[in-house]
N, C-alpha and C positions, 0 to 999 in steps of 0.2 A: 308483653311478649316481644313487640318490636324493639323495645328498649334493650332487652337481653340480646336480641339478634344483632343490633347495631354495635353493642359492646363487643360481642364475639367477633364481628367482622373487623372492627378496629384493631384488634389484637392479632389478626391474621395477616401475615405479609402477602402483598400482592404477588401473583404469579408473574415472573418476568416474561417479556416478549423478546424474542431473539431475532437477530438479523444475521444472514449467512453470506459468506464469500467463498467461491470455489475458484481455485487457482491450479492450473496444470502447468508444470514446468516442462519446457521444451529445450532440449540440448541442441546447441548450434555450434558448428566449428568456429574457432576464433577468426575474427576478421583479419584479412591479410592486406597490408598496405601495398605489397608488391602487386597483387592481383588488381587492386583498385587503381594503381598507377597505370598498369597495362590497359585497363578498361577506359581510362581517360586519355589514352594515346600518349602517355608520357608527359602530359602537360604539367602534372605535379609528380614529383619524385616520391618514392616510398618514404624516404626520410622526412620530406616536407609533410606528408600526410600523417606520419607517426608523431611529429612534433606539434602539428596544428590540432590534431584530434586524439590526444593521449587517452582519454576515457574510452574511446572506441577501439583503438588499435593496441592498447596496452595488453600485455600478457597477464590476464587477471585470474586470480584463484577462484575457481567455481564454488568451492565450499564457503569462502569468505563472502561471495556475492549472495549466496543463499542465506547465510547467517545475517548479513546486513538487511536483506529483504524481510526476513522473519522478525528481526528487531524493530523495523519500521512499522510493520503490521501490529506488533505487540504494543508499541508506543501509542497506536491509534485505538487500543482496546480490543484488538482481535485476539482470540485464543484458538490455537490449532487443536482441532478435536478429532481429526481423522486423516489418515494418509492411505490412499488406495492406488494400486498400480493399474493403469489403463494403457494397453498397448505399449508396455515397457516404459511408460512415463508416469511419474508420480502425480497424482491428483490430490490436492490438499483442500480440506474443508475447514473453514474458520467460522467462529461465531462470536457475537458480542451482544450484550443487552441493547435493545433499541434505544433506551434513554441515553446511552453513551454516544450513539450516533447523533441524536438530537443535540447533545451537549457539544460534540465536535463541530457540528454545523454552526451552532451559535458562536463558538470560539472563532471560527473562520470568518463569520460575519461581523464580529465586533470591531476588528481593525478597520474594515470598510466603513462602518458607521462612524468611527472616530475621525477618519479622513474626511468624510462628508461633512461632519460637524465642524471640523477645523476650517473648511473652505467657506462656510457661511459667514457673511459679514456680521460684525458685532453690533 
């Protein structure tokens, strides 16, 4: 009897365990280097701020930013499963199997282990 039960269980795929991530997008007006320059009392010009911090003061395409964000989450194994509007802002729910999370953590730890090993004397 136990032998048949074990055989049956071996053929049954394990039920996956899920991990979830909830992200709410918040719209913000683009940063203004002119406003920042005024707040700094003119110690840095708007042009200097724009050239020194292009990722912050660039006129960025909001759709492209969201696309890049979703692709990064997809690369980490997250799947978008639901979008809900809360107070006019999209709330996104993602999920991935927990084993992917464990594998991602191991992948992040491996380079550290290699560096530690490389530092040890032979």
